[in-house]
N, C-alpha and C positions, 0 to 999 in steps of 0.2 A: 861188398867192401862198403854199405851201408852206411852211414854214423859213426865213422871210425877217425873223424874227424883227420882227414887227410886236407895235404895242402899240396899246393900244383907249383910249378907247371907238371905239365905230363910230362914223365920221362921219356926220351926215343929209344930205348929200351924195351917199353909196351910195345912196340910198333911188330919187333919178333916176335907176339905173340898171335900168329893169325892165324890159327886154329880155333881163335874162342868162339864162342857163338852166344856168350853171355857176360855182357859187362854191365856191373848195374854200381855207381860209385853215388848213390844219390846224397842228399843231404852231407855233404863234405866240403870245407870254404876251401874248393879248389882253386878260385881267383884267377883261373886262366882264359885263354883262350883256347878252341879244340883243334887239334891239330888234324892234317889232312889225312892221314895213315888210316884212320879209321874206314877210309873206303876201300882197304886195302885187305881187310877184313873179308875173305868170302864167305866165309861160313858163320857170321854175326845173323843173329836172329833177334836181339835184345840187348838195346843201349840203353841205359838209365843214368842220365845226369840231372836229376831236378836238382833243386835248389844249392847249387854247389860255387854259384855265383859268378859263373861264366861269362864272359865278353867278348868283343869280337865280331867276327862274322862267319856263321855256322857254314859247310864247306857243301853245297849242293849235292856234291859226287856221293855222300852218304844217302842220302833220299833213295837212291838208285842202287844200293846194293841188291842185289840178287835174292837173298835169303833174306833181307830185316823185315821183321812183321811186324815190331815192338821200338818204337820209339819217343822218349820221353825227356825232353829238355823243359820242363815248367818250372816256373819261378824262377827264372833267370833276365832278369829284367834289363841288364844292358845287353843281351845275347839277340844278334841282329841276324839276320836271313829273309829271301824270299823262298817261293817255291819253284821247282825247277820243271820241266816238260816229263809228265810221270810216261812211264813206258807201259803199253798193255798188259795185261795180267800180272801187273805187279804186285808183289806177294806182302804190302804195309798193311796190317788189322789193326793196330794202336796206334793213334799220332797226335799226342799229347804235347802242344806248345803254348800254353793258357801262361800269361804274363812274363812276356816276353816282348824284345821288340820288334818281332818276325814284323814286314810289312809287304807293300804291292799290290797287284792283283791275283784272284785264285784262275788260275790257267783253266780252260773246257778239259784240260788231260785231268784233272783232278777227279773225273767218271771211271779213267781206267784203272782207278785204286778200289776194284770189283768186291776185294776181300775185307776192303776197312769195316769194320764194325766201331770204333771210337775214335772220333773225331772232337778234338778239342784246342783251339783257338780263340780263347776268349781271354780278353784284356789286351790284345797286340795292337798292331798297330794296319791290319791289312784292312785294302778301301777296293771301291767298285764293285759291280753288281757280282751276288753269287751264281754261279754257273747253275744253266736250267742241267748239264751233265751232272749234277749231285744225284739229279734221280737214279742213275746206273746203280748207286749203290744202296744196293738191295738190302746188302746183309749190315748195315748200318743200324747199331743200338742205340747208342751216346750220340749226340747231335749237341757241339755248344759252340758258337762264334757270338758269345757276347760281346758287346763293350767294342767293339772296333768301328769303321767306318763304312761297312758294307750299305750302299744305296740299292735301289729297285727294286724289284718286288719277291715277295719270300717264293723259292720253286718248290715243287710237288715231291711231297714224300708219299705221295700213295702207294708206293712200291715196295717201300722198306717196312715190311710186315713186322720186323721184330722191334721195332722203335719205341724205346719207352723213355728218351727223354729229348725234347726238342726247343733249344735255350737258347734265343737270338735277340735277347732284349739289349737296349744301349745302344742303337743302330741308327741308319737314317731310313730303313725300308719303308716304302708304299705299296699300296695298292690294295685289295682288300685280302681277305683271310677264305672267300669263298670258292675259293676253285680247289681247294683240296678236300679227298673225301675224308673225312678225320674219322669218321667209325669205323673203317677199313683198316685203321690204326690200331688194331686189335691189344695191341700192348702197352699204348701210350700211358705213361704215369705222370709226366712233367711237362706241359707248354706254356712257356714262357715268353710272349713276343711285348715285353714292357718297353717303355721310352723307343718306341719309335713316332714314326707320322705315319702307319697303316690308318685305314678310313674303313666307311659303309657300316654295313652291319655284322653283327656277331648272329653265327651260326649255334642257333639255339639247342642243335642236335649236340654240341660241346657238354651242357650243363648235365646232359644225362649218359653220356658217355659211359659204357661199363666199367673201363678201368681206369681212368682220367680222375688224379687224388689232385693236382694241383693247377688252376687254370688262371694265368696272373698275365691280365692283358691292360693294364693301367700306361697312364701318359701315351697315350694315342689319339686319334682322331675319329673312333669310332663314333656312331650318330644313331639315331632313332630307338623306336623304343626294345623294352624286352618282353616276348611274348611268353606267355604262359609256357609252362615244358613240363613235361611226363619225366618223375624222378622214378627212374627205375631201377638205380643203384643209389649206395648212400657212397660209394668211393671217395665222390669229390672232396677234400676237405680244407682245400682255399681258396678260396675266389675272389681276387683282385681288381676292381673292373674302374679304380679310381682315377680321375685327372681324365676323364675322357668330355664327350658330347651327348653322353645318352641323355632320354628326355623318358617322360611320361611315369606312371606309376610304378612300384616294386613292386614283381611278379609274384602271387601269394605262396607261389610254389616255393620260395626261397625258405618259407619258414621247414617245409618239407625235407630239407637237405637234413637228414638226422647226422650224417658223419661230418658236417661241417666243424671247422676250428678255428678260420679266419675267414672274416666276412669282410671285405671293405667297397661301398659305392661309393665313397667320398668326392669333391667336385667334379659335381656332373649336374645336371638339371633335370634331376627325378624331382618329380611333384607328387600332389595326396598327400592322403596320410597313413603312418605308419604304426600300427598297435606295438608298443613296447611288450605290454604285457606275452605277446604270441612269441618272445624269443625263447619261455621256460619249456620248450620243448627242444630246444638244439641244447641237448645237452653237454655234449662236447665244446661247443663255442666259448671262444677263451679271448679272441680279439674281433672286435667290432667298431667299423669304423663307418656311420653316416653323415658324417660333417659335410659343411659348403653343398647343400641342395638346397631344391625348396619344398623339404619336409615338412611336414607338423606331425610331431612325436606325440602320440598319444599315451598316457599312462593314468592308469585308474588307482593304481596301489593296493590293491584290493588282494591282488595274489600274495603266498607267503614269502618273505625274501629268501629262505632257506629252497625256495622251489627254482632259482634261479640258477644257469651255471654260474661255476664261478670264472670271473673275467681275469686275464693278465691287462689287457688294453679296450678302454672303452672310450669311446671317443663319439659327443653327438653335437659337436660346436654348429653356430648357427643353424640349430633344428627347432627352432620356435618354443623351446623349452620355457614352462613357469614356474616348477619346482626342481627340487632335486629331489631324483628318483632315489627315494630311501631301503629301496634294495640291496644299495650300494652298500649300506653302513656292516652290512654282512661277508664284504667280500676279500676275504682275509688274503687272497693272491694278488690284487688288482696292484697293478706299479704305474699305469699310466691312466689318468684321469684329465680328459677336456671336455670342458660342459661354457665355452667362452663363447662368446656374441648371442646369447639367448635371453630371454626374458625374466630371467630368475631375480626376485625383490627378497629383501628382508635382510638375514643375517646367516652368514656362513655357518653352519651346525656344527657343533664340538666333535661328531663320530667322524668325520673326515681325518681329521688330526689322530684318529685311532687306528687308521690305517696302516699295519705297519710295515708293509710291504710297498708304502708309494713313493716313487721317483719322481714322478713328473704329474705336475697337478695345475691345471690353468682355467682360473675363471674369471678372465679380464673380458669386460666388454658385457658386463649384466648392471644390475641396478642393487649391490650390494650395500650396505649403510654398515652393520659391523660383523665384529667377531666374537663366536659364543666362548667367551675365556682366553688366558693369554697363551699365546704360543711357546708355551714352554716343553711342552712334551712330544714334539714332532716328530713324525716317523725318522728313522736315523738312517733311512736309505734316501731320503728327500734329497733331490738337487737341483729342481728346479722348482720354483712356483712364482709365479704369474696372475698378480693381482691386480693388474692395473686397468685404467677404466672404467671404474666404480663407482660408489658412491661412499665408501670409508671415509670415517670423520674420528675426531679425537684425535688422540696422542697415539705415536707410533709404537705399537706391539713392539716386545725384547722380539727381535728377528732368531729364527733358528741357527741352530749351528751347524757349520757342515754343509749349509747349502752353497750351490756353485751359482746359480742363476736368482738373482732377488730382483723385481720388479713391482715395487707399490707405484709406480707413478698414475697421473691423473686422476687422484682421490682427492678427498677434500681433508686432509688432514691439517690440523691446526694447534702445532706445537713446536720446540726445540728439538731438536734431534740429539736423543739421548748421548750424554757424554761418553757413555760406554756400548756405544755400538759398535767399535770395534773388535770388541770381545767374540763378537758375534761372525768376525769376518776373515775365518782363519783357513779356508777354503773357499771365498767367494770370489769369484771371476766379473761378475755383472753385476753393478749394483745401480738402482735407479728409481730416484724420489722426486722425481722433476713433476712440473704444474700440480702443486700441492700448496699447503699456504706455509709452511717451516717458516721460521725466523731465528732468530739468533746468531748465534756464531756458527762457523763449520766445526764439526769436535777434530782436535788433534789424534782422536783413536782411532779415524777413517784411516789412517797412515799405516795402521796393525794389517791392512788388508794387503798384504806383501803379495797375495796372485792376482790384487784386482788390474783388469786388462780394461773395464770400462767402467766410470764413475760418472753418473750425471745426476747433478742436484739442481737443473734449471727450471727458470721460470718457477722462482719462490722468492721468499723475504729475506732472504739469510742476507746477514752483514758483516762488520768487521772486514780484518784481513785476510787473504789468502793465507792457509797455513803453510809455515817453510817446508815442512815435512811432506806437500804433498807435489813440491817439485821434486825433491829424492827420489819417490817411486815413481817417478816419470822413466823411469830405468823400464820398469815395466809394464805401466801404464799404456795402451793403446788410445782411449780417448779419457779427456778431461773437458769435461760441459759444464760450467758454472752463467751461463746465461741467461739475462733478465733475475739478477739478483739487486742485492744493494752493497755489495763489496764495494771495498774503497782502497788507497793506498795506493803503493806502485807496484808493478809486475816483477817479483824477486830476479837477481840476476844470477840465479843457483841452478840453470836445468843441466845436469850432469851431461857429462861429455858423450856417455853411448845412451842419450832420451831417444825412446822409443816411441813417443807421439806421434799418432798420427792425424790426429783431432787435436785441437784447442780453440775452443767456443769461451769467448770470454765477455762476450757482446753484451751491450745493454746493463752498464753497471755503474760504478763511481771511479774506476780505476784511475791514476795520473801518473804523473811520473814520466821518463823516458821508458821506450823499449827495450829491453834488456838484449845486450849482443849474445849471452850466450843462448839465446834462441835457434840459431844458429846452429845448436848443437844437436837439433832434432830434424837430423837430415831423414828422415820418414815422414815430416808431413806434409798432408794433401789437403788439410781443410785448416786456415788459421783466418781466425774470426775474433778481431778485438774492437768491431765499430761499433759509435753510442757511448764512449768513454771520454776522459779528459786527458788519454795521451799525447806528448809532443814530442818533439823530435823531426830531423831531415826523413826522409825516404829510405827506409831499413835496407841500405845497399849489403851489408853484410849476409841478408838473408837471400842471396842469388845462389847460393852451393845448395840449397833445398831445392833440390831438379826435380823432383815427385811433386811440389805443390799444384794443387788444382785452384784450391779456392783461395783469394787473398781480399779479406776485409779490413779496413781500416776506416770506414766511413765514420763523418762526425766525430770528429777528436781535431787535436790542436797540431796537426801535423802539420810541418813549411818546407820551400824550397824547392828546387827542382824534381823532377818525376822522370826515375828512370837511373842507370847507371853504365858509367864504360867499364870497358874489361871483358875479357872472353870468358872468364868464367860467372860472371852475370847471365844467366838465363836459364829460364820456367820453360821448356819445352811443352809440361804438360797442362799451362793456366789457362783455364776455361772461363771463369770470374774473376772479376777483376773490381771492385768498388773501391774507389778514393775521393767518395763524394763528398763535401761539405766540411774542407777541410782549407788548407792556407798557401794549397800549394800554388806556386808561379812557375815562371819560365813557359817554353812550345813546348808542344802536344809529343811525348817522349817516342818519336820515329824511333829510337834504335831498338828502345825496351820493345814494342810489339812487335817488331820485325823478328825475335824469338819465339813468338808465342805460338808455336806450331800447331798445337792442337786448336787454336781458333783458324788455320790456314786448311783445313783437309776440305775436300769437295764430298758431297751427300753421300756418295758410297763408301768411302773412305773411314767416313764418320759413324755410317750406321753398322757396319761391319764390327766395329768396338762398342755396339749400345750394352750399356751397363748401367748400373746404380751406382754413386759413389757409397761405398759400405765399408765396415771394418767387419772382418770375423774375427770374434774370441773363442770361440770353441769349434775347433779342427774334427771333434768326433760326430759333430751334426749341424743340422740347418741353422746356427746361431750367427745373426749378422746384426750389427750395429748400425740403424740406418743414419746419415748424418742429416740434420735440418740448420738452413739458414733463412735469413729474411733477404731480399730484393727488392728494388725498387723494378718496377716492369709496367708500361703502359701506364703509367700515373697512380699507379696502384702499387702499395707495400705488398708483397705476395709471399708468403712461407714454404719453402721448399721442404718438401718432407722427405721424398725421393728425389735426389739430386742426378739426372740422368747425366752421363758424362758427355751425350752430344750439346747438353746445353751451355751456351755461351755469351758472357755478359760484358761490358764495359760500360762503368759509368763514374765520370770524372768531374759530376756536376758541381757547380756552387764552386769550384775553387778560382783563381787567379791569373788562368794560364793564358798565354796570350801567342800571335802570330797563326798561321793559318793550318789548317786541316792539312796535313799529309795524304798525296795522292796516294801514295803504298798502304794507305787506308784500304783499300780494293782487296788487299791480299788475304784479308781476314775471311774468305768467303763464307766459314758456318757460323757466323756470328749472328746471334738473334736478337739480342738487346745491344745498342750503340748512345749513350748520353752523355753529352760536352755544352749541356745549358748552364745558363749562369756564370758564364765566363769573359774570356774579354779578348774573344778570337776574332780574327780579320781576316780577310781576302773572300775567295770563291769558296764555294759547297763542289769539292773535289766531283766529277763527273764518277769518278773510280767508282764511290758509294754504291751503282748501280750495278755492282759484279757480287755485291754481297745478297747472295740470291735467296738466303734463307731469314732475312732481317725482319722481323715482326714488328719492333719498336725502335724509332729511331728523332731524336730530342734534341735540335741545336740551337733550342731559343735562348732569349736575352744573350748574345752574344752582338758583333760587329760586323757580320758575314755582309757580302756585299754581292753583287751580279744577279745573273740569274738563276733560278731554279735548274738545275740542270733535266733535261728530259730522258736522261735514262733511270732516274729515280721513279719512273713510270714503270720499270719493267720488273721492279719489285713487287713480285702477286701476293707474296706473304705479312704484307708492310699493314699494320692493322691500325699502329698508332704514328702520326708525324707530327711532331711541334717545331713551325721556322718562324716561328713569333716571334715579336722585339729583336728586329736587326733590322737592316737596311739593303734588304732584296729590293729588286726591282725588275721589272718584265711581266711576260705571261703566268701564269699558273699550269704546269703540262695538265694534260687532259686524257680521260680514258683508265682503264683500269682500277686500282685504288686511289687512286685521285678524285674519282667521281663520288667516294665515302666520306673526304675529310672535311670539315666543316670550317667554316671560316675561324674558329678559332686558331687553327693550325697556323695561321699567315697574320694574325693581327699586328699592328703596330708594324707595319712593314709599307711603308708610303707609296713605293713605285710598283706595287705589288698590282697586277689587275687580273680578271676574269673570273671564272666558276671558282669558288663559291662565294667569290666578295662581289660587293656590287656595284663595285668601279669595275667598267667593261673596258676591253682593250680597244682599242683604235686601230684603223688598219695599217697604222705606221709600227706596231707590235710586230713581232715575231709569229709564225704561226703557229699551232699547237705540234703536239709531236706528229699528228699522222702526217703533215705537212713538209718537215723537217728531217732531219739526219737521222735515221733511224740509229739503236743501240746497236754495237759492236757483236751482241750476243746474239742479236735476233736477224733472222733472216727474212728480208720481204721480196714479193716478186711485183711489187707496183712502182712502176715509172716513177707516175707522177702522181703526189697525192690530191688529194680533194679539199677544197677546203671553200665549204657555201657563205661568207662571206664574201669571197670574190665572185662566185656564181652569183649570189644576189644583184651584185655589184652591176656583173654585167646584165644580169636581165633588164636592171634598172636602165640602164645606158640604152636598151633596145627599146623600151617603152618611150623614152625621153625622146628617142632620135625620130621614133613613129610622131610623136604629137609636132615635132617641130618642124620635119621634112614636108610632111602631108602639106601643109600651107604654102609654104615656100617651094615647092615643086607646082603646085596648080592656081597659085591664087600672088597677082603681082604685088595689090596694095598691103596684102598680109607676109610679103617679102619684106619689103620697106618697115610696115610696124614691127616684124621680126627683130630686123638688125638695131633700131632703134631701142626694143624693149632689152635687148641683150648687153646692149651699150651703157646702158642707166645700170643696168643690175651687175654688171662687171665694174662700173665705175667706186659703187658703192661698196661691195662685197672682199676687192681685192686687198685694198687697201688695208681694211682689217686683218688680214691676214698677213701683212707685210711686204705683199706685193705692189708693184708699180704699173700705172694702165693710163694709156693717154685717148683710147678710142679707137676702132677697128680703121678709122678710115685717115686718120691724121698720125697713125704708127711710121714711123721711117724702118722698112725692112729692108736690113743690107741681108739678103740671100746668100752674096758668095760667103760673106765672111763670118755667117753662120752655117752654110754648110761646113765651112773649112775647120771650123769651133768644134762641130758636132760628129766629124768624122775623125779628129785627135781623139775626142774623150770617148766613141765607141772604140777604136783601136787599144785604148788605153783599157777601157772595161775588158776588153775579150784576153789582155794580158794577166791581168790577174781578178776574174769577179769578185773571189772573196774579200779582198782589201777592200772592195768600193762601200762595205756594207759600216765599214768603221772610220772612212774617209768623209771628210766635208767637199762636196761638190759646189762649184759655182759657174756664172756663164747664163748664159741665155736659155729660155725654156719654155717650151710649147704649152699654153694653158690648159687647151682643150684636148690639142691632138698628141698629146704623150699617151703612151701605154706602156703595160707591163710585160718583161719576155717572160717566157711560160715556165722559168724558175722563180721570178720573181723578186731575182737579187738586184737589178738596177731595172732603170728607165729606158727606153727607146724615144727618141725625138725624130720627128717627120721635119726636115729641114726646110719642107715646100710651106708648112705651115707659117702664118703671121705668130710672131713670138714678141714677148714680150721682156724686159729687163726684170728681174728679181735679184733679192738679195743673195748671201752665202744661206746654204740651207745643207742640211743633211741630207743624207739619199733617204731617208725616211722621210723625210718634210717632203722630198719632191714627189713621194708616193703618193701623198698625201693631196698635193698641188693637184696632181693629175689626174686624181678622181675627182676635184671638184670641178 
């Protein structure tokens, strides 16, 4: 009862017909689940329920029916299930589950289906490796497991002598294909292993296989060259090796494949020359694609155009062509022509527009200057016309009608856009006139393109206001790019309630007025770029409900007031690029706002798992995407991002009037690449948590009022390429090591308190040690207990040499001892007062040993209670000038109470270190 418009569900009375052996209800809108009672039909041999809208879970018991031979559940996308353990000697011969939601792994017991001849599991959700027991299925004729999630290696099929089809494309298979003895599969017709990760070399025996007609190995990792092969059969009609890593010259034997119809070697590394005239003898060839290799295509043009085969697809992109192959003028069946990225000069010949079957034409990235004649009689079937990145000039030609995709960008057209342009846009989905020299107003007739999904008029000299009707058609419009023109006036507050915009780019115009609140209706917005205009108003909190926003650029406008908004509805969890620079924003850094920017908080593994580009897919029947473009300031340079990676994150709030401190929580934005808060009025210290920004490449905190030391945790930022801390009030030593060894003194200028490399000002010993001897970052683990500091080692060495010079004459020469004491006394009487210390001479000093001992013991006990506090407190009392030393951690000074000590003023702990060293 197939194709009888029967509706479900299955009536329970059907369970009484247990003698049924054949049930075929294919192509009926049953829209029901499958009842368990089918497993009770002991005579059932065939169950056909394909394309019935079935859902729910398929009863596993049905698979174990003792007489079941054919089971067809294909094309029921909502039907779920998995394979059971198959019993030995099962009777199933045909198992068709394609385009269902069956999932799980294939068990080894599938090898028990020894009678199986047809297995189709394509477009399901199976995973895991393909069991080696598949080799037991010696009766297989048709085998299709394409577009699942299978991994591992391809099993051997050598025992299945009757196999005609092996289709495993669209999985994650690895390994090589040399293990299977392909010549033993004497009936093999189709081998499709495309879209996997299979590597190694391609067995040349496949090219001369006696029965093989289709060999499809595209989008894998095959490498090496192709050896010459013997063409003993003319069976091969489809050969697709595109998108691999193959290299070397193309085998000359390719020209001898007399039965070949489709030949694709694109996106490899083939080199050498290829004689295009040689394809004349391939009389059946209709599809040729040699694009994107390192080939040089030679064409003499001496052969008769009529001697070439009739093509449907002809693609020679990036093949070093210098002229149009003129035999194409007689190609009456040609529907796809791609000669892009070549070296073709001059004009586009008129005969191209006479190819009546032409549907796709790509001549982009050449040196074409003019068109022969107007585009009035274009082929009625033409859908895609791509002429971008040439040198076409003059006025824009009349656009062909009914074309879906039109790209005239990056040429030299100098004219106004014709007011009647909309007449030709009845079917247009994509229109780009960007990067030309168009001037004048934007024509109102563009709004006649009711099917427009992408409109790009950027990088021209267009003036006037934005037509009101463009806001109205934003219901269907996905991308509106008018950046870098001379457009003026306010942005209209007419965005419709069901606005469908995904990208709105108006950067680099003369727009003014307030940002319209109706923009919040565009809830699909991912890219909002309004930079470099004269727009004013406060921070647009009403855009908070646009949860998909990824890029927000308000740079160089007249925005003012505090940044950030309160309330639970204000979250931008996908925001990755924020540029608010060169405005008049005030208040403190927006801590509450950035805490909701979850896209900047992921670790490296989370972010890389979602690696992609921001893009807008406007044609779902092909690979047609619009790539978003924005300009950011990174590492001191204006950089245009043509393909915006979803992992790229940036915050630029420079040149505003922010004050207060940088919050410690900024360290949560672990995937941040660029961070710029320069030219504000920020105060406080640089938070050490910035050391957690492990992906950071550019950090600019210059021209603020930051104080304190540079956190040593910043030395852990291994990707930091640009650092600017200039024009602040920082002090202390500059951290040493890693990226800090690469920065110039410009990174630190106008910070009077900073010292150390690369500045000329050296740090004295009363300064904190470099990172190697101080507390390590929490993110690093070290096995070194005590860091070495060569300054202190050399100091100790100096003391040793000095002691030897002093001790020797004092020990062995009595007059020398007296001379030594007198000399030391005189030196100290001169030097110590200059350092703020009092000294009365070694022999006249009044030593109070007991008092000194009490004082010193008291100080030592306090030091032991809290060593860290001693670094910040002042110390006063009596200190030995010569007999002081540093403890091993260099945090405090230890004094010898039996040494002659002298009164000194109140000094800091670092000053006492200096005194002891002197």
